[in-house]
Wavefront OBJ file of the C-alpha trace (Angstrom):
o trace
v 104.428 85.055 105.940
v 103.695 87.595 103.221
v 103.800 91.139 104.620
v 100.745 92.214 102.586
v 97.865 90.282 101.046
v 94.764 91.542 99.215
v 91.674 91.375 101.451
v 88.529 89.724 100.123
v 85.119 89.099 101.647
v 86.126 85.418 101.966
v 88.649 86.416 104.647
v 85.803 86.911 107.110
v 85.217 89.899 109.313
v 85.019 93.255 107.679
v 87.303 96.225 107.603
v 85.668 99.306 109.093
v 85.401 101.064 105.723
v 83.607 98.003 104.288
v 80.415 99.222 105.956
v 80.873 102.584 104.187
v 81.399 100.952 100.813
v 78.559 101.871 98.444
v 76.920 99.233 96.284
v 77.673 100.917 92.950
v 80.263 103.218 91.370
v 83.105 101.632 93.315
v 86.479 101.640 91.616
v 89.575 99.675 92.509
v 92.491 102.086 92.343
v 95.516 100.880 90.398
v 98.572 100.591 92.578
v 102.162 99.447 92.765
v 103.772 97.801 95.784
v 107.461 97.248 96.259
v 109.481 95.874 99.133
v 112.842 97.047 100.388
v 114.851 95.984 103.463
v 113.031 98.516 105.670
v 109.487 97.620 104.612
v 106.887 98.079 101.902
v 105.958 101.076 99.779
v 102.484 101.216 98.242
v 101.573 103.847 95.627
v 97.931 104.173 94.557
v 96.546 106.411 91.807
v 93.477 108.273 93.089
v 92.686 110.880 90.427
v 90.049 113.424 91.362
v 90.014 112.519 95.069
v 90.449 115.643 97.188
v 92.554 115.161 100.353
v 89.547 115.751 102.633
v 87.730 112.826 100.939
v 90.589 110.348 101.456
v 90.737 107.922 104.358
v 93.465 105.407 105.181
v 93.040 103.214 108.219
v 94.275 100.024 109.833
v 91.992 97.911 111.941
v 92.714 94.341 113.044
v 95.687 94.204 110.642
v 93.524 95.219 107.662
v 94.755 98.265 105.754
v 91.916 100.087 103.973
v 92.115 102.885 101.425
v 88.884 104.768 100.774
v 88.415 107.874 98.627
v 85.419 109.688 97.197
v 85.100 111.566 93.903
v 82.099 113.896 93.554
v 80.392 115.201 90.444
v 82.028 118.218 88.899
v 79.564 121.083 89.110
v 78.833 122.607 85.730
v 77.764 126.207 85.381
v 74.012 126.492 85.006
v 74.255 127.446 81.334
v 76.672 124.586 80.465
v 75.828 121.222 78.927
v 77.923 118.083 79.426
v 79.173 116.783 76.070
v 81.491 113.950 77.052
v 82.450 112.340 80.342
v 85.164 109.859 81.308
v 85.799 110.805 84.919
v 82.806 109.585 86.859
v 81.899 110.212 90.464
v 82.191 107.304 92.831
v 84.363 105.704 95.424
v 87.828 104.217 95.380
v 88.194 101.267 97.725
v 90.958 98.767 98.407
v 91.862 96.607 101.431
v 94.853 94.462 102.319
v 95.650 92.129 105.177
v 98.946 93.089 106.777
v 101.394 90.500 108.034
v 102.566 90.637 111.637
v 105.934 92.024 110.532
v 104.371 95.384 109.488
v 104.582 97.971 112.284
v 101.101 99.481 111.902
v 101.595 102.422 114.259
v 104.494 103.678 112.116
v 102.721 103.671 108.721
v 103.185 106.992 106.924
v 100.774 108.335 104.275
v 101.643 111.075 101.766
v 99.233 112.358 99.114
v 100.515 114.483 96.228
v 99.152 115.118 92.728
v 96.516 112.381 93.057
v 98.993 109.703 94.154
v 98.794 108.167 97.628
v 102.131 106.815 98.895
v 102.070 104.596 101.973
v 105.266 103.566 103.706
v 104.753 100.424 105.781
v 107.821 99.721 107.922
v 108.775 96.200 108.964
v 109.688 95.322 112.524
v 113.458 95.169 113.006
v 113.273 91.418 113.699
v 111.666 90.899 110.259
v 114.284 92.833 108.315
v 117.028 90.935 106.562
v 120.397 91.256 108.212
v 123.857 90.072 107.457
v 125.326 87.620 109.948
v 129.039 87.816 110.467
v 130.779 84.530 109.922
v 133.649 84.122 112.320
v 136.682 81.973 111.887
v 138.811 80.434 114.599
v 141.264 83.316 114.141
v 138.525 85.909 114.812
v 136.630 84.154 117.615
v 137.206 85.391 121.182
v 138.357 81.934 122.376
v 140.524 81.537 119.315
l 1 2 3 4 5 6 7 8 9 10 11 12 13 14 15 16 17 18 19 20 21 22 23 24 25 26 27 28 29 30 31 32 33 34 35 36 37 38 39 40 41 42 43 44 45 46 47 48 49 50 51 52 53 54 55 56 57 58 59 60 61 62 63 64 65 66 67 68 69 70 71 72 73 74 75 76 77 78 79 80 81 82 83 84 85 86 87 88 89 90 91 92 93 94 95 96 97 98 99 100 101 102 103 104 105 106 107 108 109 110 111 112 113 114 115 116 117 118 119 120 121 122 123 124 125 126 127 128 129 130 131 132 133 134 135 136 137 138 139 140
C-alpha cells in the first residue's frame, strides 16, 4: 500500500479541518514529498502563515494541514497600489497508509516552510536479509 495518498471528497468521511475550510480564498500549498528507509518527509511552502495560525492534525489516518493568512494592515494614511499576496487559507489533506506511525509524526516550521517527518513502522521498513550458505548455517 502507498504510505501517503492525496485525500479528496470522494474518499468519504471528512477530515476534522474540512469543516473549518472556508468556501473561498482557499489555496493548495505547493509541497514536496520524499521517501527514505525510515519514512516520509513532506515539505510545504506556507508563505505568510504565522505559526499560531498553522494547524497539523491526524484523524482516522487523514493528515490535514491548515494555515491562515490575514490581511496586512496598512497605516491609515497608506493606499494599496499592488497586491499579490492575498489573505486566505492554505489547506491540504492526505490519507496515510497503515505503515505510518501517526503518534511519532514530527512537525517543524521555519521561514514559511512546514517540514513533516512521518516515520514508518519498523515492520514496513526495508531490511536486508542475510543469505546463509551451508558453511555458515548452524547445522552446517
